[in-house]
C-alpha positions as a Python dict, from the first residue, in 0.01 Angstrom:
ca = {
    (1, 'M'): (0, 0, 0),
    (2, 'H'): (151, -296, -183),
    (3, 'E'): (-24, -343, -521),
    (4, 'L'): (-75, -713, -456),
    (5, 'S'): (-264, -639, -136),
    (6, 'A'): (-468, -373, -313),
    (7, 'N'): (-581, -624, -574),
    (8, 'R'): (-634, -900, -321),
    (9, 'W'): (-865, -695, -101),
    (10, 'R'): (-1045, -476, -357),
    (11, 'Q'): (-1373, -666, -327),
    (12, 'H'): (-1352, -628, 50),
    (13, 'Q'): (-1284, -256, 14),
    (14, 'H'): (-1592, -200, -202),
    (15, 'A'): (-1818, -402, 28),
    (16, 'L'): (-1684, -218, 332),
    (17, 'A'): (-1738, 122, 166),
    (18, 'L'): (-2091, 26, 65),
    (19, 'A'): (-2173, -49, 428),
    (20, 'A'): (-1974, 217, 611),
    (21, 'A'): (-1854, 505, 391),
    (22, 'D'): (-2026, 842, 392),
    (23, 'V'): (-2311, 820, 142),
    (24, 'G'): (-2189, 1134, -35),
    (25, 'S'): (-1831, 1021, -70),
    (26, 'S'): (-1639, 897, -373),
    (27, 'P'): (-1566, 556, -211),
    (28, 'F'): (-1940, 504, -161),
    (29, 'A'): (-2016, 599, -522),
    (30, 'R'): (-1750, 358, -648),
    (31, 'A'): (-1890, 88, -421),
    (32, 'V'): (-2241, 138, -564),
    (33, 'D'): (-2097, 102, -914),
    (34, 'W'): (-1922, -219, -807),
    (35, 'F'): (-2237, -356, -644),
    (36, 'R'): (-2452, -316, -953),
    (37, 'A'): (-2188, -423, -1205),
    (38, 'G'): (-2043, -759, -1300),
    (39, 'D'): (-2185, -1065, -1125),
    (40, 'I'): (-2447, -896, -909),
    (41, 'K'): (-2553, -1221, -740),
    (42, 'A'): (-2194, -1294, -640),
    (43, 'N'): (-2155, -939, -510),
    (44, 'F'): (-2471, -971, -302),
    (45, 'D'): (-2367, -1311, -169),
    (46, 'F'): (-2031, -1164, -68),
    (47, 'V'): (-2198, -875, 116),
    (48, 'E'): (-2443, -1110, 287),
    (49, 'W'): (-2170, -1355, 391),
    (50, 'H'): (-1989, -1072, 568),
    (51, 'G'): (-2299, -963, 760),
    (52, 'L'): (-2331, -635, 571),
    (53, 'S'): (-2656, -672, 379),
    (54, 'S'): (-2872, -484, 631),
    (55, 'M'): (-2614, -206, 658),
    (56, 'C'): (-2594, -181, 279),
    (57, 'E'): (-2971, -159, 250),
    (58, 'D'): (-2971, 122, 506),
    (59, 'Q'): (-2694, 309, 326),
    (60, 'L'): (-2848, 270, -20),
    (61, 'R'): (-3190, 376, 106),
    (62, 'R'): (-3052, 687, 277),
    (63, 'A'): (-2862, 774, -40),
    (64, 'G'): (-3173, 724, -253),
    (65, 'A'): (-2980, 463, -449),
    (66, 'L'): (-3188, 148, -396),
    (67, 'D'): (-3335, 200, -742),
    (68, 'C'): (-2983, 186, -884),
    (69, 'V'): (-2943, -185, -809),
    (70, 'H'): (-3117, -474, -979),
    (71, 'E'): (-3476, -527, -862),
    (72, 'V'): (-3402, -881, -745),
    (73, 'I'): (-3105, -763, -539),
    (74, 'A'): (-3306, -475, -391),
    (75, 'T'): (-3573, -726, -286),
    (76, 'R'): (-3314, -947, -120),
    (77, 'L'): (-3163, -648, 60),
    (78, 'L'): (-3504, -552, 196),
    (79, 'A'): (-3566, -912, 306),
    (80, 'S'): (-3230, -913, 486),
    (81, 'R'): (-3320, -591, 663),
    (82, 'R'): (-3657, -731, 778),
    (83, 'E'): (-3493, -1051, 899),
    (84, 'A'): (-3226, -855, 1088),
    (85, 'T'): (-3492, -641, 1257),
    (86, 'A'): (-3697, -944, 1359),
    (87, 'R'): (-3388, -1117, 1500),
    (88, 'Y'): (-3284, -802, 1686),
    (89, 'L'): (-3626, -764, 1849),
    (90, 'A'): (-3627, -1129, 1955),
    (91, 'Q'): (-3278, -1094, 2101),
    (92, 'C'): (-3369, -775, 2287),
    (93, 'G'): (-3677, -937, 2441),
    (94, 'A'): (-3488, -1245, 2556),
    (95, 'W'): (-3193, -1044, 2678),
    (96, 'A'): (-3411, -821, 2894),
    (97, 'Q'): (-3519, -1134, 3084),
    (98, 'V'): (-3166, -1270, 3118),
    (99, 'A'): (-3015, -937, 3225),
    (100, 'A'): (-3283, -879, 3488),
    (101, 'A'): (-3227, -1226, 3631),
    (102, 'L'): (-2849, -1183, 3639),
    (103, 'D'): (-2876, -845, 3810),
    (104, 'L'): (-3130, -978, 4059),
    (105, 'R'): (-2887, -1254, 4159),
    (106, 'M'): (-2597, -1002, 4157),
    (107, 'I'): (-2399, -1209, 3908),
    (108, 'G'): (-2130, -997, 3745),
    (109, 'H'): (-2146, -1015, 3366),
    (110, 'V'): (-2092, -824, 3043),
    (111, 'V'): (-2225, -857, 2691),
    (112, 'L'): (-1943, -886, 2438),
    (113, 'K'): (-1877, -813, 2072),
    (114, 'G'): (-2149, -725, 1820),
    (115, 'A'): (-2447, -746, 2054),
    (116, 'A'): (-2288, -482, 2278),
    (117, 'T'): (-2122, -265, 2015),
    (118, 'R'): (-2429, -219, 1798),
    (119, 'E'): (-2610, -37, 2079),
    (120, 'E'): (-2323, 211, 2104),
    (121, 'V'): (-2237, 300, 1744),
    (122, 'Y'): (-2537, 239, 1514),
    (123, 'A'): (-2827, 482, 1487),
    (124, 'D'): (-3046, 178, 1423),
    (125, 'P'): (-2883, -114, 1608),
    (126, 'A'): (-3096, -363, 1414),
    (127, 'V'): (-2884, -309, 1100),
    (128, 'R'): (-2595, -478, 1279),
    (129, 'S'): (-2720, -835, 1263),
    (130, 'T'): (-2560, -1084, 1500),
    (131, 'G'): (-2630, -1453, 1527),
    (132, 'D'): (-2606, -1469, 1905),
    (133, 'I'): (-2556, -1277, 2227),
    (134, 'D'): (-2207, -1326, 2373),
    (135, 'L'): (-2218, -1321, 2751),
    (136, 'L'): (-1908, -1318, 2973),
    (137, 'V'): (-1924, -1433, 3336),
    (138, 'R'): (-1669, -1542, 3593),
    (139, 'A'): (-1583, -1913, 3586),
    (140, 'A'): (-1702, -1947, 3945),
    (141, 'D'): (-2048, -1823, 3843),
    (142, 'R'): (-2106, -2037, 3539),
    (143, 'Q'): (-2297, -2319, 3710),
    (144, 'S'): (-2535, -2059, 3855),
    (145, 'V'): (-2577, -1909, 3508),
    (146, 'F'): (-2641, -2255, 3358),
    (147, 'R'): (-2928, -2300, 3603),
    (148, 'L'): (-3055, -1947, 3547),
    (149, 'L'): (-3070, -1992, 3171),
    (150, 'A'): (-3242, -2329, 3211),
    (151, 'D'): (-3501, -2171, 3442),
    (152, 'L'): (-3569, -1909, 3172),
    (153, 'G'): (-3637, -2179, 2913),
    (154, 'F'): (-3297, -2196, 2742),
    (155, 'D'): (-3157, -2534, 2645),
    (156, 'C'): (-2791, -2626, 2616),
    (157, 'S'): (-2745, -2660, 2241),
    (158, 'G'): (-2377, -2724, 2202),
    (159, 'V'): (-2022, -2708, 2328),
    (160, 'A'): (-1722, -2768, 2106),
    (161, 'P'): (-1532, -3084, 2210),
    (162, 'S'): (-1208, -2890, 2256),
    (163, 'S'): (-1367, -2586, 2420),
    (164, 'A'): (-1289, -2501, 2778),
    (165, 'H'): (-1431, -2152, 2785),
    (166, 'E'): (-1772, -2133, 2615),
    (167, 'I'): (-2104, -2306, 2564),
    (168, 'T'): (-2424, -2217, 2376),
    (169, 'Y'): (-2777, -2199, 2517),
    (170, 'S'): (-3077, -2152, 2288),
    (171, 'K'): (-3439, -2050, 2318),
    (172, 'G'): (-3640, -2025, 1999),
    (173, 'R'): (-3438, -1818, 1757),
    (174, 'V'): (-3218, -1666, 2029),
    (175, 'D'): (-2875, -1811, 2109),
    (176, 'V'): (-2667, -1707, 2409),
    (177, 'D'): (-2298, -1793, 2386),
    (178, 'L'): (-2182, -1813, 2744),
    (179, 'H'): (-1809, -1742, 2797),
    (180, 'W'): (-1593, -1761, 3108),
    (181, 'D'): (-1281, -1650, 2923),
    (182, 'I'): (-1233, -1427, 2619),
    (183, 'L'): (-1000, -1670, 2440),
    (184, 'R'): (-906, -2032, 2473),
    (185, 'P'): (-717, -2081, 2804),
    (186, 'G'): (-345, -2028, 2763),
    (187, 'R'): (-363, -1746, 2513),
    (188, 'T'): (-312, -1473, 2773),
    (189, 'R'): (-36, -1436, 3031),
    (190, 'K'): (-278, -1406, 3319),
    (191, 'P'): (-654, -1443, 3378),
    (192, 'L'): (-841, -1137, 3256),
    (193, 'V'): (-1207, -1195, 3331),
    (194, 'D'): (-1217, -1054, 3686),
    (195, 'A'): (-1056, -730, 3569),
    (196, 'L'): (-1277, -703, 3262),
    (197, 'I'): (-1598, -745, 3462),
    (198, 'G'): (-1462, -520, 3737),
    (199, 'R'): (-1418, -234, 3487),
    (200, 'R'): (-1754, -283, 3313),
    (201, 'V'): (-1981, 9, 3231),
    (202, 'R'): (-2355, 30, 3186),
    (203, 'G'): (-2467, 55, 2823),
    (204, 'S'): (-2812, 141, 2696),
    (205, 'K'): (-2937, -217, 2721),
    (206, 'A'): (-2665, -414, 2897),
    (207, 'W'): (-2346, -413, 3097),
    (208, 'R'): (-2056, -394, 2853),
    (209, 'L'): (-1676, -368, 2858),
    (210, 'D'): (-1533, -20, 2908),
    (211, 'D'): (-1402, 151, 2594),
    (212, 'S'): (-1039, 43, 2634),
    (213, 'D'): (-1134, -318, 2698),
    (214, 'T'): (-1375, -309, 2404),
    (215, 'V'): (-1096, -201, 2168),
    (216, 'F'): (-861, -457, 2325),
    (217, 'L'): (-1109, -737, 2253),
    (218, 'M'): (-1191, -608, 1903),
    (219, 'L'): (-824, -629, 1810),
    (220, 'V'): (-721, -961, 1966),
    (221, 'H'): (-1029, -1183, 1946),
    (222, 'P'): (-1057, -1202, 1565),
    (223, 'A'): (-682, -1253, 1534),
    (224, 'F'): (-706, -1594, 1701),
    (225, 'T'): (-1064, -1702, 1636),
    (226, 'K'): (-1103, -1575, 1278),
    (227, 'Y'): (-737, -1583, 1168),
    (228, 'V'): (-750, -1204, 1104),
    (229, 'C'): (-845, -1211, 736),
    (230, 'S'): (-994, -1553, 661),
    (231, 'R'): (-1347, -1574, 522),
    (232, 'N'): (-1467, -1635, 880),
    (233, 'M'): (-1371, -1277, 966),
    (234, 'G'): (-1690, -1095, 875),
    (235, 'L'): (-1644, -740, 756),
    (236, 'N'): (-1922, -641, 996),
    (237, 'R'): (-1658, -671, 1268),
    (238, 'V'): (-1438, -425, 1078),
    (239, 'V'): (-1730, -181, 1058),
    (240, 'D'): (-1772, -217, 1435),
    (241, 'I'): (-1407, -129, 1493),
    (242, 'L'): (-1410, 169, 1257),
    (243, 'R'): (-1729, 314, 1400),
    (244, 'F'): (-1627, 257, 1759),
    (245, 'V'): (-1280, 414, 1749),
    (246, 'R'): (-1394, 708, 1535),
    (247, 'G'): (-1694, 789, 1748),
    (248, 'R'): (-1528, 840, 2087),
    (249, 'E'): (-1209, 931, 2266),
    (250, 'I'): (-1009, 612, 2315),
    (251, 'D'): (-738, 591, 2580),
    (252, 'W'): (-491, 419, 2350),
    (253, 'Q'): (-224, 399, 2617),
    (254, 'S'): (-457, 193, 2834),
    (255, 'V'): (-523, -37, 2540),
    (256, 'A'): (-147, -72, 2480),
    (257, 'D'): (-87, -148, 2848),
    (258, 'R'): (-353, -420, 2851),
    (259, 'L'): (-211, -575, 2537),
    (260, 'A'): (140, -575, 2686),
    (261, 'E'): (20, -732, 3010),
    (262, 'S'): (-155, -1011, 2823),
    (263, 'G'): (122, -1074, 2568),
    (264, 'L'): (-99, -994, 2270),
    (265, 'R'): (44, -676, 2116),
    (266, 'T'): (140, -858, 1796),
    (267, 'A'): (-213, -993, 1752),
    (268, 'A'): (-357, -642, 1779),
    (269, 'W'): (-100, -505, 1534),
    (270, 'C'): (-186, -775, 1281),
    (271, 'T'): (-557, -693, 1296),
    (272, 'L'): (-480, -324, 1248),
    (273, 'Q'): (-245, -404, 962),
    (274, 'W'): (-519, -588, 775),
    (275, 'I'): (-768, -307, 834),
    (276, 'S'): (-513, -62, 690),
    (277, 'M'): (-514, -273, 373),
    (278, 'L'): (-891, -234, 354),
    (279, 'E'): (-888, 135, 446),
    (280, 'P'): (-569, 268, 282),
    (281, 'G'): (-470, 619, 381),
    (282, 'T'): (-683, 629, 695),
    (283, 'D'): (-565, 595, 1053),
    (284, 'V'): (-762, 364, 1279),
    (285, 'A'): (-517, 404, 1566),
    (286, 'P'): (-256, 674, 1634),
    (287, 'D'): (100, 617, 1515),
    (288, 'S'): (230, 616, 1872),
    (289, 'F'): (5, 321, 1954),
    (290, 'I'): (102, 128, 1641),
    (291, 'Q'): (470, 179, 1724),
    (292, 'Q'): (413, 35, 2072),
    (293, 'V'): (243, -281, 1947),
    (294, 'C'): (440, -340, 1627),
    (295, 'P'): (661, -653, 1640),
    (296, 'G'): (1019, -658, 1517),
    (297, 'P'): (1107, -621, 1150),
    (298, 'W'): (1140, -993, 1078),
    (299, 'R'): (808, -1090, 1230),
    (300, 'S'): (618, -789, 1092),
    (301, 'T'): (743, -869, 740),
    (302, 'Y'): (654, -1236, 786),
    (303, 'L'): (301, -1165, 910),
    (304, 'D'): (253, -900, 640),
    (305, 'Q'): (305, -1168, 377),
    (306, 'W'): (34, -1381, 531),
    (307, 'L'): (-209, -1091, 498),
    (308, 'I'): (-100, -961, 158),
    (309, 'R'): (-125, -1306, 3),
    (310, 'D'): (-431, -1410, 205),
    (311, 'W'): (-278, -1735, 317),
    (312, 'P'): (-527, -1769, 608),
    (313, 'G'): (-813, -1753, 358),
    (314, 'R'): (-648, -1987, 110),
    (315, 'L'): (-556, -2246, 371),
    (316, 'L'): (-876, -2234, 578),
    (317, 'G'): (-1045, -2573, 574),
    (318, 'R'): (-752, -2727, 390),
    (319, 'A'): (-463, -2689, 631),
    (320, 'D'): (-594, -2531, 951),
    (321, 'W'): (-306, -2690, 1140),
    (322, 'L'): (-65, -2485, 931),
    (323, 'I'): (-252, -2160, 1004),
    (324, 'Q'): (-253, -2238, 1374),
    (325, 'G'): (115, -2331, 1384),
    (326, 'A'): (266, -2085, 1139),
    (327, 'F'): (33, -1787, 1177),
    (328, 'T'): (-150, -1771, 1511),
    (329, 'L'): (145, -1885, 1723),
    (330, 'P'): (360, -1592, 1602),
    (331, 'L'): (75, -1360, 1706),
    (332, 'H'): (188, -1412, 2066),
    (333, 'D'): (447, -1162, 2182),
    (334, 'G'): (715, -1407, 2295),
    (335, 'C'): (829, -1767, 2274),
    (336, 'A'): (709, -1831, 2629),
    (337, 'D'): (363, -1706, 2533),
    (338, 'A'): (349, -1935, 2230),
    (339, 'W'): (473, -2230, 2435),
    (340, 'R'): (208, -2168, 2700),
    (341, 'A'): (-63, -2167, 2433),
    (342, 'L'): (74, -2493, 2289),
    (343, 'R'): (76, -2663, 2629),
    (344, 'Y'): (-285, -2568, 2698),
    (345, 'R'): (-384, -2676, 2349),
    (346, 'A'): (-226, -3016, 2397),
    (347, 'A'): (-382, -3062, 2742),
    (348, 'R'): (-731, -2947, 2634),
    (349, 'P'): (-822, -2876, 2997),
    (350, 'A'): (-1167, -2982, 3100),
    (351, 'M'): (-1400, -2738, 3268),
    (352, 'A'): (-1262, -2689, 3615),
    (353, 'D'): (-1561, -2787, 3829),
    (354, 'G'): (-1689, -3098, 3663),
    (355, 'G'): (-1851, -3013, 3334),
    (356, 'V'): (-2173, -2870, 3207),
    (357, 'M'): (-2499, -2855, 3393),
    (358, 'T'): (-2798, -2836, 3156),
}
């Protein structure tokens, strides 16, 4: 790995190891040393920002190492764990109502991202804190789901002015992010939602994407919505990916086929490339898969420089237009794909059937 990238991402590597490495391993021991050395408040704030504090508390407790960190930090870790558990229980209770109502009305749906993954890969799902429940439905069903959520006591709490594919409903401390597409319209070559819901599988608490679709979404969604490695890309998502692909048999050819069909192989490669900088020497995906999704030499070198030098992180909030134009557009596989995304972006299509019903 390039030395510059090693230095750039060392803090990320330690935080990731503290949350996900085997508690008896050398990376975990080095991460504990990092966590209790230097500016311990800054280290804790970094871990908390990335959604790892509950995982770190769990790891340190299992390793018998909570006493190794400063008393104030240990107290904050325990508080984070209690807050995560309380939020998880509230989300589970609310979701049970929503899921039952959706099933009763035979509305096809899946839970996406952290709220679905945590039930599959964490011994205690509560350690994987998530701020909301991401729910995917067909566009034709969304008005019915608006009414259903309102009947269950949820209020419409926000929709981004430029959004044409999601809206948030809230009830108490529980937020449901309702999606009728996985990315902003125009990002993919063809609509995907019908196929995604059609292949869904039953998880322990909810309908979720099948394993290939889960990996597909894990690789492409943060590329466009979190700019791969910006500070908005929580390391908790990286833990999800690592745990998911290492804990089951993934049909990588199916993932590659779905990426090719949607024109998003480069986006997936870029996400994997960044993870390889955080986890040097380990294989997240097989070489044959990486070869299938890797862009040409010019573009791979160009995108590598964005990651190595953390330009998405440096430019975030200062020149988002430059990230979107010079980084996320090249994440599409071809010029036609990038042009399609630009056209949809410029048009900012309104919701197809007349807006939001609250």
